[in-house]
C-alpha positions in Angstrom: -32.0 -21.2 -87.0 -30.7 -23.0 -83.7 -30.5 -26.5 -83.0 -32.0 -28.3 -80.2 -28.1 -28.5 -78.1 -28.0 -24.9 -78.7 -29.8 -23.8 -74.6 -31.4 -20.4 -76.3 -33.9 -22.0 -79.6 -35.3 -19.8 -81.3 -39.4 -19.8 -83.0 -39.9 -22.7 -81.7 -43.2 -24.3 -81.2 -43.4 -27.2 -77.5 -46.9 -28.1 -78.1 -48.8 -31.3 -76.4 -48.8 -33.8 -79.7 -52.3 -35.7 -78.2 -53.9 -32.5 -77.7 -56.1 -31.9 -81.0 -56.9 -28.1 -80.7 -52.3 -28.1 -80.2 -52.1 -30.3 -83.2 -54.5 -28.3 -85.4 -52.6 -24.7 -84.0 -49.3 -26.8 -85.8 -50.7 -28.1 -88.9 -51.8 -24.4 -89.8 -48.5 -22.7 -88.8 -46.8 -25.8 -91.0 -49.0 -24.3 -93.5 -48.8 -20.8 -93.8 -45.0 -20.4 -92.6 -43.7 -20.9 -95.6 -40.3 -20.3 -95.1 -39.6 -23.2 -92.4 -38.2 -20.9 -89.9 -41.1 -21.4 -86.8 -40.1 -25.4 -85.7 -41.6 -27.5 -82.7 -41.3 -30.8 -80.2 -44.6 -31.8 -79.0 -44.3 -32.1 -75.0 -44.6 -36.1 -75.3 -40.7 -36.5 -76.9 -38.0 -36.9 -75.0 -36.9 -33.0 -75.9 -40.2 -31.5 -75.9 -39.9 -33.5 -72.2 -36.3 -32.0 -71.1 -37.3 -28.4 -72.2 -40.6 -28.8 -70.4 -38.6 -30.1 -66.7 -36.4 -27.4 -67.9 -38.7 -24.7 -68.0 -40.9 -25.3 -65.5 -43.6 -26.7 -67.0 -45.2 -30.3 -66.6 -44.7 -32.7 -69.1 -47.6 -34.8 -68.2 -49.5 -31.6 -67.5 -49.0 -28.9 -69.5 -51.0 -26.0 -68.9 -49.3 -24.1 -71.9 -47.5 -23.9 -74.8 -44.2 -22.7 -74.9 -42.5 -21.1 -77.8 -38.7 -19.1 -77.8 -38.6 -16.4 -79.3 -35.0 -15.1 -78.9 -34.6 -18.4 -76.6 -36.8 -17.3 -73.8 -39.6 -19.0 -73.0 -43.1 -17.1 -73.2 -46.4 -18.9 -72.4 -49.7 -17.5 -72.8 -50.8 -15.0 -74.4 -47.1 -13.8 -75.2 -46.4 -17.4 -76.7 -49.1 -16.5 -79.0 -48.1 -12.9 -80.0 -44.3 -14.1 -80.7 -45.5 -17.0 -82.7 -48.2 -14.6 -84.4 -45.3 -12.3 -85.1 -43.3 -15.6 -86.8 -45.7 -15.7 -89.5 -46.4 -13.6 -92.7 -49.2 -11.3 -93.0 -52.1 -10.8 -91.8 -51.9 -13.0 -89.7 -48.9 -11.4 -88.2 -50.8 -8.7 -87.0 -52.8 -10.6 -85.2 -50.0 -10.2 -82.6 -51.5 -7.4 -81.4 -53.2 -9.5 -78.3 -50.6 -8.6 -76.1 -52.0 -5.5 -76.0 -55.2 -6.2 -74.2 -55.4 -6.7 -70.6 -53.5 -10.0 -69.6 -55.0 -10.6 -66.3 -58.0 -11.4 -69.3 -56.0 -12.8 -72.4 -54.4 -15.0 -70.0 -57.8 -16.2 -67.7 -59.6 -17.0 -71.7 -56.4 -18.9 -72.3 -56.4 -21.0 -69.3 -59.7 -21.8 -69.6 -59.3 -23.2 -72.8 -56.3 -25.2 -71.9 -58.2 -26.7 -69.3 -60.8 -27.8 -71.5 -59.3 -28.2 -74.0 -59.2 -32.1 -74.5 -63.3 -31.9 -73.6 -64.2 -29.3 -76.2 -61.4 -30.2 -79.3 -60.9 -34.0 -78.1 -57.4 -35.7 -77.0 -55.8 -38.7 -79.3 -53.7 -42.1 -78.4 -50.1 -40.9 -79.6 -48.8 -37.8 -81.4 -49.4 -36.9 -84.9 -46.6 -37.7 -87.3 -45.8 -35.1 -90.0 -45.1 -35.8 -93.8 -41.7 -36.3 -94.8 -40.8 -32.6 -96.5 -41.9 -31.2 -92.7 -40.1 -34.3 -90.7 -37.5 -31.9 -90.2 -38.9 -29.7 -88.4 -39.5 -31.9 -85.9 -37.1 -32.1 -83.2 -38.0 -35.8 -81.1 -34.6 -36.5 -79.5 
């Protein structure tokens, strides 16, 4: 695993910490990834803001999450598929979504992302991870 100072992070998910959908995804990944391979940083954290800006994502209005796969920042369908490949079976097998027409899957992703607060809700603050999960969250 690489650290937060590594210019090429691996298995790192940059997510919107106030989005209920995003928070639900993080909680699900925490539950499924028992090996603790995937790490997290919210776009609202200092480290997350720096990562977002460095990779062309507006930290104040993120339209996507980023998933770093062997140092490559991925968005939308590519990010979802890379994240799924890191999870245990049967979840890793759902990564086949990247074989669907990208124009279609990215358009569906964009619609969900644009409407996520209205559909799923939004918090006033980021979720605080449980003590046993804190090491997987990079904040500063």
